[in-house]
DOLO-85984 format. One record per residue: chain; x, y, z of N, C-alpha, C in turn; residue number from 1; residue in three letters. Coordinates in steps of 0.2 Angstrom, whole numbers. Example, Ala and Ser with C-alpha at 12.3 -4.5 7.8 and 13.67 -1.06 7.14 Angstrom:
REM residues 2
  mol   n_px   n_py   n_pz  ca_px  ca_py  ca_pz   c_px   c_py   c_pz  seq  type
    A     66    -28     39     62    -22     39     66    -16     39    1   ALA
    A     64    -11     35     68     -5     36     64      0     39    2   SER
This chain:
REM residues 248
  mol   n_px   n_py   n_pz  ca_px  ca_py  ca_pz   c_px   c_py   c_pz  seq  type
    A    364    -46    270    368    -42    274    364    -39    280    1   UNK
    A    358    -37    280    354    -35    285    353    -40    290    2   UNK
    A    352    -46    288    351    -52    292    358    -54    296    3   UNK
    A    363    -53    293    370    -54    296    371    -49    301    4   UNK
    A    369    -43    300    371    -38    305    366    -39    311    5   UNK
    A    360    -41    310    356    -43    316    358    -48    320    6   UNK
    A    361    -53    317    364    -59    320    370    -57    325    7   UNK
    A    375    -53    322    380    -50    326    378    -46    332    8   UNK
    A    373    -42    330    370    -38    336    367    -42    341    9   UNK
    A    364    -47    340    361    -51    345    366    -55    349   10   UNK
    A    371    -57    345    377    -61    349    380    -56    353   11   UNK
    A    381    -50    351    384    -45    356    380    -43    362   12   UNK
    A    374    -43    361    369    -42    367    370    -48    372   13   UNK
    A    370    -54    369    370    -60    373    377    -60    377   14   UNK
    A    382    -58    373    389    -59    376    389    -54    382   15   UNK
    A    385    -48    382    386    -44    388    382    -46    394   16   UNK
    A    377    -51    393    373    -53    399    376    -60    401   17   UNK
    A    375    -61    407    378    -68    410    372    -72    412   18   UNK
    A    373    -78    411    368    -83    413    367    -83    421   19   UNK
    A    372    -81    424    373    -81    431    372    -74    434   20   UNK
    A    367    -71    436    366    -64    438    371    -62    444   21   UNK
    A    373    -67    448    378    -66    454    384    -64    451   22   UNK
    A    386    -66    445    393    -64    442    393    -57    441   23   UNK
    A    388    -53    441    388    -46    439    391    -42    445   24   UNK
    A    391    -45    451    393    -41    457    399    -45    461   25   UNK
    A    404    -42    461    410    -45    464    409    -46    472   26   UNK
    A    410    -52    474    409    -54    481    414    -49    486   27   UNK
    A    411    -47    492    415    -43    496    420    -48    499   28   UNK
    A    425    -45    503    430    -49    506    427    -53    512   29   UNK
    A    422    -50    515    418    -54    520    415    -60    517   30   UNK
    A    412    -59    512    408    -65    508    413    -70    505   31   UNK
    A    419    -67    503    423    -72    499    426    -76    504   32   UNK
    A    428    -74    510    431    -78    515    427    -80    521   33   UNK
    A    420    -79    520    415    -82    525    416    -79    532   34   UNK
    A    417    -72    532    418    -69    538    412    -66    541   35   UNK
    A    410    -68    547    404    -66    551    406    -61    556   36   UNK
    A    402    -56    556    403    -50    560    400    -52    567   37   UNK
    A    405    -53    572    404    -55    579    402    -49    584   38   UNK
    A    402    -43    581    401    -38    586    408    -36    590   39   UNK
    A    407    -31    594    413    -29    598    416    -35    602   40   UNK
    A    423    -35    603    426    -40    607    424    -39    615   41   UNK
    A    426    -44    619    424    -43    626    429    -38    629   42   UNK
    A    435    -37    627    439    -32    629    437    -25    627   43   UNK
    A    434    -24    621    431    -18    619    425    -16    624   44   UNK
    A    421    -21    625    415    -20    629    417    -18    636   45   UNK
    A    423    -21    639    425    -19    646    428    -12    646   46   UNK
    A    431    -10    640    434     -3    640    428      2    640   47   UNK
    A    423      0    636    417      5    636    413      5    642   48   UNK
    A    413      0    646    410      0    653    414      4    657   49   UNK
    A    421      4    657    425      8    661    424     15    660   50   UNK
    A    424     17    653    423     24    651    416     26    654   51   UNK
    A    411     22    653    404     24    656    404     25    663   52   UNK
    A    408     20    667    408     21    674    412     27    676   53   UNK
    A    417     29    673    421     35    675    416     41    673   54   UNK
    A    412     40    669    407     46    667    401     46    672   55   UNK
    A    401     41    677    396     42    682    390     37    681   56   UNK
    A    391     32    677    385     27    675    386     21    680   57   UNK
    A    382     21    685    383     16    691    382      9    688   58   UNK
    A    377      8    684    376      1    681    382     -2    678   59   UNK
    A    386      3    674    392      0    671    397     -1    676   60   UNK
    A    398      3    681    403      1    687    401     -6    690   61   UNK
    A    395     -7    691    393    -14    694    394    -19    689   62   UNK
    A    393    -18    683    394    -24    678    401    -25    677   63   UNK
    A    405    -20    677    412    -21    676    415    -24    683   64   UNK
    A    413    -22    688    415    -25    695    414    -33    695   65   UNK
    A    408    -35    692    406    -42    692    411    -46    688   66   UNK
    A    413    -43    682    418    -46    677    425    -47    681   67   UNK
    A    427    -41    685    433    -42    688    433    -47    694   68   UNK
    A    427    -47    697    427    -52    703    427    -59    700   69   UNK
    A    424    -60    694    424    -67    691    430    -69    687   70   UNK
    A    434    -63    685    440    -64    680    438    -67    674   71   UNK
    A    433    -64    670    431    -66    664    428    -60    660   72   UNK
    A    426    -61    654    423    -57    649    428    -51    648   73   UNK
    A    434    -52    646    439    -47    644    443    -44    649   74   UNK
    A    443    -46    656    447    -43    661    449    -48    665   75   UNK
    A    455    -47    669    458    -52    673    454    -53    680   76   UNK
    A    456    -58    684    453    -59    690    456    -54    695   77   UNK
    A    452    -49    698    455    -44    702    450    -42    707   78   UNK
    A    450    -45    713    445    -43    718    446    -36    721   79   UNK
    A    452    -33    721    453    -26    724    449    -22    719   80   UNK
    A    450    -23    712    447    -19    707    440    -19    707   81   UNK
    A    437    -25    708    430    -27    709    427    -23    715   82   UNK
    A    431    -23    720    428    -19    726    428    -12    725   83   UNK
    A    433     -9    722    433     -2    720    427      0    716   84   UNK
    A    426     -4    711    420     -3    706    414     -3    710   85   UNK
    A    413     -8    714    407     -9    718    406     -3    722   86   UNK
    A    411     -1    725    411      5    730    409     11    726   87   UNK
    A    412     12    720    410     18    715    402     18    714   88   UNK
    A    400     12    712    393     11    710    389     13    716   89   UNK
    A    391     11    722    387     12    728    387     19    730   90   UNK
    A    393     23    729    393     30    730    388     34    725   91   UNK
    A    388     31    719    383     35    714    376     34    716   92   UNK
    A    375     28    720    368     27    722    365     21    720   93   UNK
    A    369     16    718    366     10    715    366      5    721   94   UNK
    A    360      3    723    359     -2    729    363     -9    728   95   UNK
    A    362    -11    722    366    -18    720    373    -17    721   96   UNK
    A    376    -11    719    383    -10    720    385    -10    728   97   UNK
    A    381     -7    732    382     -7    739    382    -14    742   98   UNK
    A    377    -18    739    376    -25    741    382    -29    740   99   UNK
    A    384    -29    734    390    -32    731    396    -30    735  100   UNK
    A    397    -24    737    403    -21    741    402    -24    748  101   UNK
    A    396    -25    751    396    -27    757    398    -35    758  102   UNK
    A    396    -38    753    398    -46    752    405    -46    752  103   UNK
    A    409    -42    748    416    -43    748    419    -40    754  104   UNK
    A    416    -35    757    419    -33    764    419    -39    769  105   UNK
    A    413    -42    769    412    -47    774    416    -53    773  106   UNK
    A    417    -56    767    420    -62    765    427    -62    763  107   UNK
    A    429    -56    760    435    -55    757    440    -51    762  108   UNK
    A    437    -46    765    441    -41    768    440    -42    776  109   UNK
    A    435    -47    778    434    -48    785    432    -41    789  110   UNK
    A    428    -38    786    426    -31    789    418    -31    790  111   UNK
    A    415    -35    794    408    -36    795    405    -30    797  112   UNK
    A    408    -26    801    405    -19    804    403    -15    798  113   UNK
    A    408    -13    793    407     -9    788    402    -12    783  114   UNK
    A    402    -19    782    397    -22    778    390    -22    781  115   UNK
    A    390    -22    787    383    -22    791    380    -15    790  116   UNK
    A    384    -10    790    382     -3    789    379     -2    782  117   UNK
    A    383     -5    777    381     -4    770    374     -8    769  118   UNK
    A    373    -14    772    367    -18    771    361    -14    774  119   UNK
    A    363    -11    780    357     -8    784    355     -2    780  120   UNK
    A    360      2    777    358      8    773    354      6    767  121   UNK
    A    356      0    763    352     -2    757    345     -5    759  122   UNK
    A    345     -8    765    339    -11    767    334     -6    769  123   UNK
    A    336      0    772    332      5    773    329      8    767  124   UNK
    A    332      7    761    330      9    755    325      4    751  125   UNK
    A    323     -1    755    319     -7    753    323    -11    747  126   UNK
    A    329    -12    748    333    -17    744    332    -23    747  127   UNK
    A    328    -27    744    326    -34    747    332    -39    748  128   UNK
    A    337    -40    743    342    -44    745    346    -42    751  129   UNK
    A    347    -35    752    351    -33    758    347    -35    764  130   UNK
    A    341    -34    764    337    -36    770    337    -43    772  131   UNK
    A    337    -47    767    337    -54    768    344    -56    770  132   UNK
    A    349    -53    767    356    -55    770    357    -53    777  133   UNK
    A    354    -47    779    354    -45    786    351    -50    790  134   UNK
    A    345    -53    788    341    -58    791    345    -64    792  135   UNK
    A    348    -66    787    352    -72    787    358    -72    792  136   UNK
    A    361    -66    792    367    -65    797    364    -66    804  137   UNK
    A    359    -62    806    356    -62    813    353    -69    814  138   UNK
    A    350    -72    810    347    -79    811    352    -84    813  139   UNK
    A    358    -84    809    363    -89    809    369    -87    814  140   UNK
    A    369    -81    816    374    -79    821    381    -78    818  141   UNK
    A    381    -78    811    387    -77    808    389    -69    808  142   UNK
    A    395    -68    811    398    -62    811    395    -57    815  143   UNK
    A    389    -57    816    385    -51    820    382    -54    827  144   UNK
    A    382    -60    828    379    -63    834    372    -65    832  145   UNK
    A    369    -70    835    363    -73    834    357    -68    837  146   UNK
    A    352    -66    833    347    -62    836    341    -64    831  147   UNK
    A    337    -69    833    331    -71    828    326    -65    828  148   UNK
    A    325    -61    833    320    -56    833    322    -51    827  149   UNK
    A    328    -49    827    330    -45    821    330    -48    815  150   UNK
    A    331    -54    814    331    -58    808    324    -58    805  151   UNK
    A    319    -59    810    312    -59    808    310    -52    805  152   UNK
    A    313    -46    809    311    -40    807    314    -38    799  153   UNK
    A    320    -41    798    323    -39    791    320    -44    786  154   UNK
    A    318    -50    788    314    -54    783    307    -51    781  155   UNK
    A    304    -48    786    298    -45    785    298    -39    781  156   UNK
    A    304    -35    782    305    -29    778    306    -31    771  157   UNK
    A    310    -36    769    311    -38    763    305    -40    759  158   UNK
    A    300    -44    763    294    -46    760    290    -40    759  159   UNK
    A    290    -35    763    285    -29    762    288    -26    756  160   UNK
    A    294    -26    754    297    -23    748    296    -27    742  161   UNK
    A    292    -32    743    290    -37    737    296    -41    735  162   UNK
    A    301    -42    739    306    -47    737    304    -54    740  163   UNK
    A    301    -58    736    298    -64    738    302    -69    742  164   UNK
    A    309    -69    741    313    -73    745    313    -71    753  165   UNK
    A    311    -65    754    311    -62    761    304    -65    764  166   UNK
    A    299    -66    760    293    -69    763    294    -76    765  167   UNK
    A    298    -80    760    299    -87    762    303    -88    768  168   UNK
    A    308    -83    769    313    -84    775    309    -82    781  169   UNK
    A    304    -77    780    300    -75    786    296    -80    789  170   UNK
    A    292    -84    784    288    -89    786    292    -95    789  171   UNK
    A    297    -96    786    301   -102    788    304   -101    795  172   UNK
    A    306    -95    797    308    -93    803    303    -93    809  173   UNK
    A    298    -89    807    293    -87    812    288    -93    813  174   UNK
    A    286    -97    808    281   -102    809    284   -109    808  175   UNK
    A    287   -111    802    289   -117    801    295   -120    806  176   UNK
    A    300   -116    807    305   -118    811    305   -116    818  177   UNK
    A    305   -110    820    305   -108    827    299   -107    831  178   UNK
    A    293   -107    827    287   -107    830    286   -101    835  179   UNK
    A    289    -95    832    289    -89    836    282    -85    836  180   UNK
    A    277    -88    833    271    -84    832    268    -83    839  181   UNK
    A    266    -76    840    263    -74    846    256    -72    845  182   UNK
    A    255    -70    838    248    -68    836    246    -71    830  183   UNK
    A    242    -76    830    240    -80    824    236    -76    819  184   UNK
    A    232    -72    822    228    -67    817    233    -63    813  185   UNK
    A    238    -60    817    243    -55    813    247    -59    808  186   UNK
    A    249    -65    810    253    -69    805    249    -71    799  187   UNK
    A    242    -74    800    238    -76    795    236    -70    790  188   UNK
    A    235    -64    793    234    -58    789    240    -57    785  189   UNK
    A    246    -57    788    252    -55    784    253    -60    778  190   UNK
    A    252    -67    780    252    -72    774    247    -70    769  191   UNK
    A    241    -68    771    236    -67    766    239    -61    761  192   UNK
    A    242    -56    764    244    -50    760    250    -52    756  193   UNK
    A    254    -56    758    260    -58    754    258    -63    748  194   UNK
    A    252    -67    750    249    -71    745    246    -67    739  195   UNK
    A    243    -62    741    240    -57    736    246    -54    732  196   UNK
    A    252    -53    735    257    -50    731    260    -55    726  197   UNK
    A    258    -61    727    261    -66    722    266    -71    725  198   UNK
    A    266    -72    732    271    -76    735    267    -83    736  199   UNK
    A    270    -88    732    266    -95    732    267    -98    739  200   UNK
    A    272    -98    742    273   -101    749    268    -98    754  201   UNK
    A    267    -92    754    262    -89    758    255    -92    757  202   UNK
    A    253    -93    751    247    -96    749    246   -103    752  203   UNK
    A    252   -106    751    252   -114    753    251   -114    760  204   UNK
    A    255   -110    764    255   -111    771    248   -109    774  205   UNK
    A    245   -103    771    239   -101    774    233   -106    772  206   UNK
    A    234   -109    766    229   -115    765    230   -120    770  207   UNK
    A    236   -122    772    236   -127    777    233   -126    784  208   UNK
    A    233   -119    785    230   -117    791    222   -118    791  209   UNK
    A    219   -116    785    212   -117    784    210   -124    783  210   UNK
    A    214   -128    780    213   -135    778    209   -139    784  211   UNK
    A    212   -138    790    210   -142    796    207   -137    801  212   UNK
    A    209   -131    801    207   -126    806    213   -126    811  213   UNK
    A    215   -120    813    221   -119    818    219   -115    823  214   UNK
    A    221   -117    829    221   -113    835    227   -111    838  215   UNK
    A    228   -105    841    235   -103    843    234    -98    848  216   UNK
    A    235    -99    855    235    -94    860    228    -90    860  217   UNK
    A    223    -93    860    216    -90    860    213    -88    854  218   UNK
    A    217    -88    848    214    -86    842    213    -92    837  219   UNK
    A    208    -93    834    206    -99    830    205    -97    823  220   UNK
    A    208   -100    818    206    -99    811    201   -105    810  221   UNK
    A    195   -104    808    190   -109    807    192   -114    801  222   UNK
    A    190   -120    801    191   -125    796    187   -122    790  223   UNK
    A    191   -122    784    187   -120    778    191   -123    772  224   UNK
    A    189   -129    771    192   -133    765    191   -130    758  225   UNK
    A    186   -126    757    185   -123    751    190   -117    750  226   UNK
    A    191   -113    755    196   -108    755    203   -111    755  227   UNK
    A    204   -116    758    211   -120    758    212   -122    751  228   UNK
    A    207   -125    747    209   -127    740    210   -122    736  229   UNK
    A    206   -116    737    208   -110    732    215   -108    733  230   UNK
    A    217   -108    740    224   -105    741    229   -110    738  231   UNK
    A    228   -117    739    232   -121    736    233   -121    728  232   UNK
    A    227   -120    725    227   -119    718    231   -112    716  233   UNK
    A    230   -107    720    234   -101    718    241   -102    719  234   UNK
    A    243   -106    724    250   -107    725    253   -111    719  235   UNK
    A    249   -116    717    252   -120    711    252   -115    705  236   UNK
    A    247   -111    704    247   -107    698    253   -102    698  237   UNK
    A    254    -99    704    260    -94    705    267    -98    704  238   UNK
    A    267   -104    706    273   -108    705    275   -109    698  239   UNK
    A    269   -111    694    270   -112    687    271   -106    683  240   UNK
    A    268   -101    685    269    -95    681    276    -91    682  241   UNK
    A    277    -90    689    283    -86    691    289    -91    692  242   UNK
    A    289    -97    692    295   -101    693    296   -103    701  243   UNK
    A    301   -106    702    302   -108    709    304   -103    714  244   UNK
    A    305    -96    712    307    -91    716    302    -90    722  245   UNK
    A    305    -91    728    300    -90    734    296    -95    735  246   UNK
    A    296   -101    732    292   -107    733    296   -112    737  247   UNK
    A    293   -118    738    297   -123    742    303   -125    739  248   UNK
């Protein structure tokens, strides 16, 4: 009798356990139907950006403006709305918002005067892309009339603000293309400084000057192959580490 009771007790215990431990927990609806959480939808993100923009967050205004300009990521294509958002970002104090507003005023609204004022304002605040855009406009004579001296000034300002594309444009206009160099010492010193800031093209061009020695209007850079090779090596290193920005 005692043996029989132990047998039934053991069977009861085994019956209460499962060979498959997962059977003890019912799968959730997401697990049952293999639903993956994708996060908030694009339209939800756009709504959140709009609320943040209304609340005075300039970066949200800028981001939402880009969406409306492109017509993607949860919003329709609407250039007027994009311009309004860029203007709001600019008013709050976002330089990139001013830059985007200026581009739309120039190319969409045919208002180069107001665009030029915005670009000058942000360039004074050392916004490199604005300075380069001003330089491009004056170099090519688009909208504002051709003035290479002003273009050089704006490219140099962009370079001084550590926007490396400005350094490239400066060198290309002053030395490689127009040969406007009036003071070789000043030019070589400037390239040395921008090379130290990490601009590969400045290192490359300065290396060329030292490779064979260069003379210009009474000033001579002596031939220095060792210094030239060091500059070439630095240019290659910078190009490899930082990528092609500001390089050839």
